[in-house]
PADO-446053 format. One record per residue (C-alpha): residue number from 1; residue in one letter; x, y, z. Coordinates in pm, whole numbers. Example, Ala and Ser with C-alpha at 12.3 -4.5 7.8 and 13.67 -1.06 7.14 Angstrom:
resi_resn_u_v_w
1_A_1230_-450_780
2_S_1367_-106_714
***
This chain:
resi_resn_u_v_w
1_X_451_1674_-1661
2_X_95_1811_-1671
3_X_-195_1578_-1613
4_X_-569_1604_-1642
5_X_-817_1335_-1547
6_X_-1001_1186_-1842
7_X_-1376_1141_-1841
8_X_-1320_768_-1791
9_X_-1100_833_-1487
10_X_-1361_1065_-1337
11_X_-1617_790_-1386
12_X_-1387_536_-1218
13_X_-1340_770_-923
14_X_-1714_834_-889
15_X_-1799_464_-917
16_X_-1547_358_-654
17_X_-1656_638_-422
18_X_-2016_519_-445
19_X_-1916_160_-370
20_X_-1692_262_-80
21_X_-1948_496_74
22_X_-2218_229_57
23_X_-2030_-87_152
24_X_-1700_2_322
25_X_-1750_317_529
26_X_-2031_185_753
27_X_-1811_-107_867
28_X_-1476_71_892
29_X_-1497_136_1266
30_X_-1597_-225_1337
31_X_-1309_-357_1127
32_X_-1066_-152_1337
33_X_-1226_-262_1664
34_X_-1250_-635_1585
35_X_-917_-664_1398
36_X_-1101_-859_1126
37_X_-972_-807_770
38_X_-1269_-709_548
39_X_-1201_-961_271
40_X_-1563_-937_159
41_X_-1484_-584_40
42_X_-1229_-725_-204
43_X_-1498_-949_-348
44_X_-1728_-650_-393
45_X_-1454_-466_-581
46_X_-1388_-772_-799
47_X_-1758_-804_-882
48_X_-1753_-444_-1003
49_X_-1437_-484_-1213
50_X_-1194_-320_-969
51_X_-960_-609_-889
52_X_-631_-658_-1069
53_X_-706_-347_-1270
54_X_-349_-308_-1403
55_X_-344_-663_-1538
56_X_-359_-670_-1921
57_X_-660_-799_-2113
58_X_-476_-1112_-2226
59_X_-484_-1227_-1862
60_X_-840_-1114_-1795
61_X_-782_-763_-1661
62_X_-870_-420_-1800
63_X_-508_-305_-1825
64_X_-560_30_-1654
65_X_-277_271_-1577
66_X_-113_367_-1250
67_X_-311_690_-1217
68_X_-634_489_-1244
69_X_-517_267_-958
70_X_-421_571_-750
71_X_-775_706_-788
72_X_-926_373_-681
73_X_-704_332_-374
74_X_-754_694_-267
75_X_-1134_666_-277
76_X_-1135_335_-88
77_X_-897_471_179
78_X_-1122_773_226
79_X_-1386_531_358
80_X_-1185_236_494
81_X_-806_241_512
82_X_-788_-128_604
83_X_-961_-223_281
84_X_-717_-1_91
85_X_-424_-189_246
86_X_-579_-517_132
87_X_-602_-374_-221
88_X_-239_-266_-194
89_X_-141_-629_-132
90_X_-374_-815_-368
91_X_-329_-558_-648
92_X_22_-459_-549
93_X_377_-592_-537
94_X_305_-963_-580
95_X_87_-952_-894
96_X_304_-673_-1036
97_X_612_-889_-991
98_X_435_-1182_-1157
99_X_331_-964_-1453
100_X_670_-798_-1507
101_X_913_-1067_-1389
102_X_725_-1395_-1391
103_X_722_-1676_-1644
104_X_436_-1712_-1889
105_X_320_-2017_-1691
106_X_308_-1811_-1369
107_X_118_-1531_-1539
108_X_-147_-1763_-1679
109_X_-182_-1955_-1355
110_X_-217_-1660_-1117
111_X_-316_-1334_-1288
112_X_-669_-1432_-1406
113_X_-751_-1553_-1054
114_X_-637_-1220_-910
115_X_-865_-1033_-1151
116_X_-1158_-1251_-1040
117_X_-1081_-1177_-674
118_X_-1005_-1544_-606
119_X_-640_-1514_-503
120_X_-555_-1268_-223
121_X_-182_-1198_-230
122_X_83_-1068_6
123_X_458_-1033_12
124_X_727_-1093_273
125_X_1046_-889_291
126_X_1115_-761_645
127_X_1278_-979_907
128_X_1362_-922_1274
129_X_1708_-792_1176
130_X_1647_-671_822
131_X_1398_-411_706
132_X_1516_-139_472
133_X_1855_-318_462
134_X_1748_-590_218
135_X_2106_-707_179
136_X_2097_-839_537
137_X_1810_-1082_482
138_X_1869_-1422_644
139_X_1570_-1628_524
140_X_1739_-1889_302
141_X_1635_-2100_4
142_X_1844_-2403_-93
143_X_1788_-2604_-415
144_X_1699_-2969_-356
145_X_1611_-3173_-660
146_X_1313_-3014_-835
147_X_1235_-2795_-531
148_X_1367_-2514_-314
149_X_1374_-2563_63
150_X_1317_-2243_261
151_X_1413_-2181_624
152_X_1366_-1860_821
153_X_1092_-1611_897
154_X_939_-1281_786
155_X_787_-1008_1001
156_X_527_-736_944
157_X_354_-912_655
158_X_32_-723_579
159_X_-268_-937_476
160_X_-82_-1255_574
161_X_-378_-1406_754
162_X_-609_-1381_453
163_X_-370_-1431_159
164_X_-324_-1745_-48
165_X_-8_-1653_-238
166_X_311_-1488_-110
167_X_605_-1325_-283
168_X_892_-1405_-46
169_X_1239_-1249_-62
170_X_1505_-1508_19
171_X_1882_-1555_21
172_X_2002_-1815_-227
173_X_2296_-2051_-182
174_X_2451_-1860_105
175_X_2561_-1570_-118
176_X_2622_-1264_102
177_X_2485_-915_55
178_X_2233_-796_-201
179_X_2377_-1022_-472
180_X_2241_-1327_-292
181_X_1880_-1205_-264
182_X_1601_-1322_-494
183_X_1236_-1419_-463
184_X_1005_-1720_-468
185_X_628_-1758_-488
186_X_498_-1953_-188
187_X_135_-2069_-178
188_X_-59_-2100_144
189_X_-50_-2464_247
190_X_303_-2531_117
191_X_469_-2801_335
192_X_664_-2638_619
193_X_501_-2295_576
194_X_294_-2147_859
195_X_142_-1808_934
196_X_172_-1659_1281
197_X_-87_-1487_1494
198_X_-217_-1139_1426
199_X_36_-867_1513
200_X_-120_-588_1716
201_X_-46_-246_1572
202_X_-114_117_1652
203_X_-313_152_1331
204_X_-435_-58_1038
205_X_-563_-311_1284
206_X_-777_-489_1028
207_X_-504_-585_782
208_X_-427_-935_910
209_X_-60_-856_964
210_X_138_-1158_1084
211_X_472_-1336_1086
212_X_560_-1591_816
213_X_750_-1899_932
214_X_941_-2138_703
215_X_1057_-2467_854
216_X_1202_-2678_570
217_X_929_-2531_353
218_X_935_-2692_10
219_X_820_-2521_-309
220_X_872_-2629_-674
221_X_1158_-2477_-872
222_X_898_-2337_-1113
223_X_799_-2097_-830
224_X_1122_-1904_-878
225_X_1031_-1552_-984
226_X_1358_-1366_-929
227_X_1702_-1532_-933
228_X_1977_-1404_-705
229_X_2148_-1085_-817
230_X_1850_-925_-992
231_X_1697_-723_-710
232_X_1717_-401_-913
233_X_1436_-539_-1132
234_X_1219_-602_-828
235_X_1296_-257_-685
236_X_1167_-106_-1009
237_X_840_-293_-953
238_X_834_-172_-593
239_X_874_190_-705
240_X_543_170_-892
241_X_385_-2_-594
242_X_512_274_-363
243_X_324_526_-575
244_X_8_317_-613
245_X_-45_207_-254
246_X_109_406_31
247_X_59_769_-84
248_X_-303_736_-208
249_X_-397_568_119
250_X_-247_861_309
251_X_-429_1112_91
252_X_-759_926_121
253_X_-740_916_501
254_X_-626_1279_523
255_X_-911_1386_292
256_X_-1162_1208_515
257_X_-1016_1377_824
258_X_-1029_1717_652
259_X_-1392_1672_547
260_X_-1488_1563_899
261_X_-1308_1864_1050
262_X_-1485_2107_816
263_X_-1827_1964_903
264_X_-1752_1965_1275
265_X_-1619_2323_1271
266_X_-1944_2440_1114
267_X_-2156_2261_1376
268_X_-1956_2311_1696
269_X_-2068_2627_1876
270_X_-1848_2795_2136
271_X_-1883_3146_2279
272_X_-2207_3188_2088
273_X_-2089_3109_1736
274_X_-1957_2815_1528
275_X_-1585_2760_1577
276_X_-1551_2782_1196
277_X_-1585_3159_1238
278_X_-1268_3170_1448
279_X_-965_3277_1244
280_X_-745_3020_1418
281_X_-971_2739_1294
282_X_-994_2891_946
283_X_-616_2896_916
284_X_-597_2530_1019
285_X_-850_2439_752
286_X_-665_2646_493
287_X_-333_2480_577
288_X_-496_2137_553
289_X_-635_2220_208
290_X_-294_2345_91
291_X_-129_2025_210
292_X_-386_1803_42
293_X_-366_1987_-289
294_X_15_1973_-291
295_X_22_1604_-200
296_X_-237_1512_-460
297_X_-52_1710_-729
298_X_273_1528_-654
299_X_103_1189_-651
300_X_-97_1233_-971
301_X_209_1371_-1150
302_X_425_1078_-1040
303_X_159_828_-1152
304_X_111_1008_-1485
305_X_486_993_-1548
306_X_486_617_-1497
307_X_193_582_-1737
308_X_384_792_-1991
309_X_683_557_-1971
310_X_894_789_-1758
311_X_916_616_-1418
312_X_1149_772_-1163
313_X_1283_652_-831
314_X_1314_1010_-712
315_X_951_1078_-806
316_X_838_787_-594
317_X_1055_892_-298
318_X_962_1261_-308
319_X_593_1175_-335
320_X_594_919_-57
321_X_795_1133_182
322_X_586_1447_136
323_X_249_1268_142
324_X_339_1060_448
325_X_429_1369_649
326_X_144_1573_505
327_X_-114_1316_615
328_X_22_1325_969
329_X_-8_1704_977
330_X_-363_1702_838
331_X_-498_1432_1067
332_X_-329_1591_1367
333_X_-487_1930_1289
334_X_-823_1765_1235
335_X_-791_1602_1577
336_X_-709_1941_1728
337_X_-1025_2091_1578
338_X_-1236_1811_1723
339_X_-1083_1857_2066
340_X_-1155_1603_2337
341_X_-1436_1432_2147
342_X_-1188_1347_1872
343_X_-1007_1120_2119
344_X_-1315_905_2163
345_X_-1301_559_2011
346_X_-1665_604_1916
347_X_-1556_847_1643
348_X_-1320_775_1351
349_X_-1081_1066_1409
350_X_-850_878_1644
351_X_-842_586_1397
352_X_-736_816_1116
353_X_-450_959_1325
354_X_-335_608_1415
355_X_-362_472_1061
356_X_-145_730_886
357_X_130_725_1149
358_X_277_395_1034
359_X_288_492_668
360_X_607_694_726
361_X_767_365_829
362_X_613_110_591
363_X_719_82_225
364_X_1057_229_318
365_X_1099_485_594
366_X_1094_852_504
367_X_1460_864_612
368_X_1550_594_358
369_X_1357_781_89
370_X_1543_1102_174
371_X_1864_905_116
372_X_1734_805_-228
373_X_1644_1165_-312
374_X_1985_1294_-199
375_X_2168_1026_-398
376_X_1976_1114_-715
377_X_2058_1482_-664
378_X_2429_1428_-595
379_X_2475_1183_-883
380_X_2313_1422_-1129
381_X_1998_1223_-1207
382_X_1748_1458_-1045
383_X_1538_1678_-1273
384_X_1274_1923_-1158
385_X_1063_1878_-1474
***
């Protein structure tokens, strides 16, 4: 499906780039070093109308499309990947699930607050023994009067330390396998709910990732957002989120690394001339540009298809897999161009390499997404157009 950015989308991209360059980029290195989630950046975005942008006007949002969100996340990630991850949580799976699967009461209670930047959100799926294998989740929810009582834990929850509302995948009534899995909304401060310490990671060190612990945690029955046996509906929401969050972050970081490598190659002089005049360096830059153009084309096409009412699981998986691996190639080549100085923690290059590495694991590993692609091919649902 062909796409072309509208004048409004070009304006959105330019506006977000200006905000990110001014407010986010100067602090990006400090955020990584201090492990402090830059929640103030979310407030800046909300003040400028870039929070909850997919939320319809009836709930206070502008009702923008997926391609608009991709442009926003890409531009933010180009300046501060940690801020982009925060956007991916507060404007991602949890509010999308509320909008598409929630009750009218849940929508009216939560969505306007998300638009105003007042309700940072996160979601909890992975557990110590269950990641991509959602059917093996052990965190349980048992009905008790007008409440559910939750026991168990979640790992690798991005933005946990700064979020006030959590979409938590749970197993209901001891039903085994995928049929027993559903979801509840759990607010910060719910009795029996605690958030663990910051989890140290290779990259994305300023995302407030932590463990979620439920010890007879009690939430009202009205917080049910997905009954057991309906996970396919939530996976459809996740497919949009996989397009809107992970790939544009990878492209934004890779674009920043590419731009830095081009500037450095022009300035760095060896053997009496800039290294940009060396054919070996020129080929690296050319390959990086090819990768970025291909990744961006896949991503924008996938987003445009969703906006046109033609969402596709295979689109999401092909896009994520290619862009994840592309961003690793581009940042690695950029590091090679910088040489030893690129390894210095005083420069952002090493941070960019570290940040994109985990994206091939998060939001479904590239191996899992290759399984999805192969299944669609073999079952006759794959189309190249």
